[in-house]
N, C-alpha and C positions, 0 to 999 in steps of 0.2 A: 647135677645128674638127674635123669628122670627114668623111671621104669615104665615101659610101654608094653601092653599086651597086644601082640601082633600074631595073627594066625594061630591063636590059642596058646602062644608061648610068651613068657615074660623076657623082655630084653632091656638091658641098660644102655642108655644113649645120653649124649651130652657130656662126654668125657673131655678132659683137657689132655692133649697129647704133647709129649716132649721126647727128645732123643733119649734112647735107653742108656743108662749109665750103671755104675756099680751100686752096691747096697747102701753105702753111706750117703751117696748123692740122692738116691731115691728117697731115703728117710728124710733128708733135709727138705727136698721138694715137697713131700707129702705134708710136712709141718707148715711150710711156707704157704702152700695153696689151700691148707685146711681140707685136704683130701686124703682120708685115711685108707682108701681102697685103691688098688692098682690092678691092671691087666697088662701083659706084655705081648706085643705083636711085632715080630721081626726086630727091627732096630729101634723100636719106640716103646714107650711106656705110657699107658693111659691112666690118668688120675681121676678118681671119682669121689664125690662128697659122700659123707656118711648119711645114708637114708635107708637103713636096714637092707642095703644092697649086696652084702657079702654073699657070694655064691651065685649072684645074678650073672647072666651071660652078656658079654659085650656085643652089641649089634654090629659095631664097626669091625670087630675081629671076625665075626661070622661072615660078614659081607666080603671081607678081604679074602677069606678062604674060598668063598663061593664064586666070586667074580674073577679073581686071579690077576687080571690085568693091572697095569700101573696107574692108569688115569681113568677115573669114572666118578659119577655122582649117582647116589642111590637115594630114592625118596620112598618112604614107607609110612603108611598111616596106621594108627592104632585101631583096634577093633571097634571101639566106641566112637571113633572119628574126632576125638577131642584134641589129638596131638599128631604131629607129623615129624618124623625123623628125617633130616637131610644130612647125609654122610658123604664126604668127599675124600678122594685119594688122588694125590698128585705126585707123579714120579715115584710111585711105590710107597708113599708115606702119607700119613694123615696131617694136613695143615693144623696149625694151632687151633683155628676155629672151624675145623673140618668135620666136627661131630656135634650137631646142634639139634635142638627140638624146638619147633615152632607151633603156633596155636591152630593153624588150619591150612587149607589148600592155598589160599591167597598168599599167606606168608611164605609157604613153601615155594610157590612159583617165584616170588620175589627173591628168595634165597638162592634158587637155582639160577635166576637171571644174573645175580651179582657174581656168582662163583663160576659160571660156565666158561670154560676156556675152549679155544678151538681144538677139536680132536678128542675132547673128553666125552665119552659115551654117557648118556643118561639112562638109568634103569629106574623104573617106577611101577608101583602097583597100578593095575588097570583102572581101579576105582578113582584114582586121582585125575585121570584124563589129561595127562601131560603130553603135548604134541611132540612127535619124533622120539619118544622115550621107548626103550625096549621093556616089555612087560617083565616083571620079576615076581616069582612065587615065593613068598616068605616061608611057606611050609617046607621048602626044599633047602633052607639054610642049614649048614652043618653045625653041630654043637660038639665041642670037645672040652675036656677038663681045663686045657690051657686058656680057654676063652672066658673063664669065670673070674669075677672080681675076687681078689684076695686081700688080706690085710697088708698094708704097706710095711716094709721092713722098719724095724726100730734101730736106733743107734746101738752098737754093741760095744760096751765098755770092755768086754773081754778081749777085743782086738787090741786095744791099747795095752792091756796087761800082758798079752802075749808078745807084743812088740818089745816091751821092756824086758821080758824074760829072755827073749832071743838076744837082745843087746847085751844083757848081763852075761849070757853064756859066751858071747863073742869076747867080752872083756876078760872072762876067765881064761879063754884060750890065749888071748894076747899076753896075759900075765904069765901063763905057763911057758911061753917061749916062742914066741914066734910070729905073732900076727901083727902086720905093719899097721901103724896108725892111719896111713893113707887109705888102706883098705877099709878100716873101721869107719872113717869119715864117708867113704863112698857108700858103705852099707846104710848109714844113717840118712844120707842124701837120697838114696834109692827108696827108702821107707817113706821119706817125706813126700817124694813125688807120687808114690803109690797112694798115699793117704789124701793127697790134694784132690778136691772135687772140681769137675768142670763148672765154670760159672754159668748159670742158666741165663738164657736170653733176657735182656732187660725189657721190662714192660712199663707202660705208662697209661693212665686213665685220661681220656680226652673227651672234649665236648665241642659242639659247634658254638662259636663265639657269638651268641645272641643274634643280632641282625647283621652280622658281618657279611653274610651272603648278599643281602640287599645292597650294601655299600660296594662290594666287589662287582656286582652286576651293573650298578650305576656307573662305576668307573670304566668298565669295559665298553658299555654303550657310548660313553662320551669319547673314548679313544677310537672306537670303531662303530660309527653310526650304522644302524641296520638298514638304512635307506640306500637302495641301488637303483640307478636309472633303468627304466623300463620293467622293473621287477616289483611285485607286490610282496610286502612282508606279511607272511601268513602266521608265523609263530616265533616267539622268542622264549627260550627256556633257560633259566639258570638253575643249576642243581648243585648241592653240596657234595654229591657223590655220584659220578657218572655210572650208570648201570644199564645203558642201552646195549642189548646184545648185538644189534646190527652194526654198531660202531666198534664195539669191543672185540668182536670176532676178528676184525682186521687190524685194529690198533689197540691191543690189550694194555699198552703202557698208560692209557688214560683211565684205567679202572680205579674207581673210588676217588678220583680227583674232582675238584670243583671246576665246572666248565660252563660256558654259555654256548648254546646251539641255536642258530637262526635258520629258519626255513623260508624260502621264497617261491613264488610262482610267476611266470611271465605274464605281463598284462597283454590284453588283446591288442592287435594292430601293430605289433613289433616283430621284426624278422627274427625267427628263432636262432638261425645260425650266427648272425652278427651278435645278437644279445648273449648267446651262450659264450662266444669267444670273449666278449667284453667282461662278462661276469667272471669267467675263469681268470682273466688277467688281474682284475681288481681283487678278487678273493685271495689269489696266491700272494699278493703283496701284503694284505692286511690280516689274514687268518692263518691258523696253523693247519687246519684240515678243511677241505672243501670238496664238494661233488656237484657237478652239473649234469643232469640227465634230461635231455629234451627241454621241456618247459618248466622243470622244477630244479631247485638247487638248495643246498644247505652248507653251512660253514660252522666251524667250531673253534673256540679259543679257550685256553685254560684261564681260570680266575686266580686272584690272589688267595693264598691259603686261608681257610676258615676254621681250622681245628686249633684249639688251645688246650693246654693241660688243665685238667679238672682240679679245682682248688681243694676238693674234698668236702666242701660245704653243700649239703643237699639243697635242692630248689625248694621254693615255697609249696605249700599244699595246693592241690588242684583248685580248690575254692578261692584261695588267695590269688592264684595265677589268673583264673578266669575273671575275677573282679578287676585285676590290673589291666588285662587285655580289653575288657569292656570300657574301662575308664579312658585308657590311653588311645586305643585304636578306634573306639566307637565314633568319634567325630570325623575320622577319615574314611572308614570302611562303609561300603554300600551293602555288604552282606557279611555275616559272621556266623560260623557254625562250629560246634564242638562235637567230636566223635571219639569213640573208644571201642576197639575190637577186644575180644576176650583175651586177657593176659597181656595186652599191649598198653603202652602209656597213652594218655590223652593226647589227641591231636586237634588242631584248629585250622580251619580254612577261612581265609579272609579274601575279600575282593574290594578294590577301590581304584580311584583314578590315578593316572600318572601326574607328574613325573615321579620316578622312584625316590627322589629325595623326600617327598611327602610321606611315602610309606616308611622310609627309614626313620624319619622324625617321629612317626607314630609308634614304632615298635622298638626302637633302639634301647630305650630305658627300661624295658620290661625284664626283670630278673627271672631266670628260670625258663625262658622261652628260647628254643632253638628253631631257627628258620631253615628249612631243608630244601625248599624249591620255590621258584617264581616263574609264572607263565603269563605271557601276554599273547592272546590269539585273536587276530582280526579286530582290534579296537584299541582304545587307550586305557582300558581297565586292566589292572594287574590282579592275578590270583596268587595268593601267597599261602604256602603250606608250612605249618609249624607244628611243634610238639613240646610236651613237657621236657625239661632237662633230662637227658638220657645218656649218662656217661658210658663210654665204651672202653674196654681194656684192649690195647693194641701193643704189638711189639714196637719198641722204640725205633728200631730200624725201619719198620713199615711207615711210621709217622714221618720220619725224616724223608723217606722216599717220596711219599705222596705230597710232601710240602715243598720239595725241590722242583723248580720249574723245568718243563720239558722244552721250552721255546728254542733252545739251541739245537736240540736234536731234530725238531720238526721243521725248522726253517731251512735245513739243508736241502730239502726237496720242495721245489716250488710248485710241483704238481699235486701236492697234498699227500703223497705217499710217505710213509715213515719206515 
């Protein structure tokens, strides 16, 4: 949780949202998540870490009351510009990761691009300059007592004592003449059902499996060479998590999946109509999605999964990681640069010649490095983006979903529509 000063007021953001339940379940969840503060909004409870935040107002709760609609994304910057809150509401509820705080405008734009679904309105402070966003005035957000963070409930032993007392009185009635044992067993069963807590959604910490993206991209290029007669290959990009809004607006089922996207342009001297028809026929057979418009075309295919469960062992220190990258990748790379934005993990950008098998050999053995993207644009050299090991906590169901292939769904439509 973070406390942000926005429009002269302090707001709590970065909460963990779960379906609202009874007191005992909330108490257990608060202990499990190490979040002793809660706020309740509709059918959900937001859990917050202890950071002297009791009494702070939930920004998500205030936005829900202010905006009212079921689907929106709100982006608000702190007064000092050091942090940006990105809050999402989908179907009238906050997703598990729908209340986050990022380090700056660039990270906020990336978060919006990842999360933006078709039809979801974006509301943002004018100072952020987000295109197509509806301006929002943080000074108009309502504040009520129900929006404040309060201490999470604690387990109540008195409830168990009361249950025993009631059961004892029932036994007394039964002994006095007349209470059937079947009714008594029904009472006990009802009490057990009432005391049972719903099982919270299972979560898992995952990471990108080292240089798995390079291997997956290499296999995809072997199975589907990017060379097309009469067409020039302008760009090949393999990414561990698809976040292109232009594609996701129409095919949202590819969100966060590892994919390869290839772009072409028609070479001079070839008939556009004939070349377009041939490209459409070939792409429909080999690729999951394709689009041919005039003298340009692109195609997409999903890659083998690259996420694995994190072992719990932290990666090496940055200095040790950098030394290993210099040693292992140095002989292959033609350029190598390390970067770090405020509050973000270290990232590395490498470039070197193909084929990809050489890049894989150079990077596969480096512990603690996650490869997130590969790009080849107009030449044989590959650019590779990587970062320090950065485990993410996801719902187990979400991991299964993005790891299951979509090929059966997309192949049903040869024209590329899904």
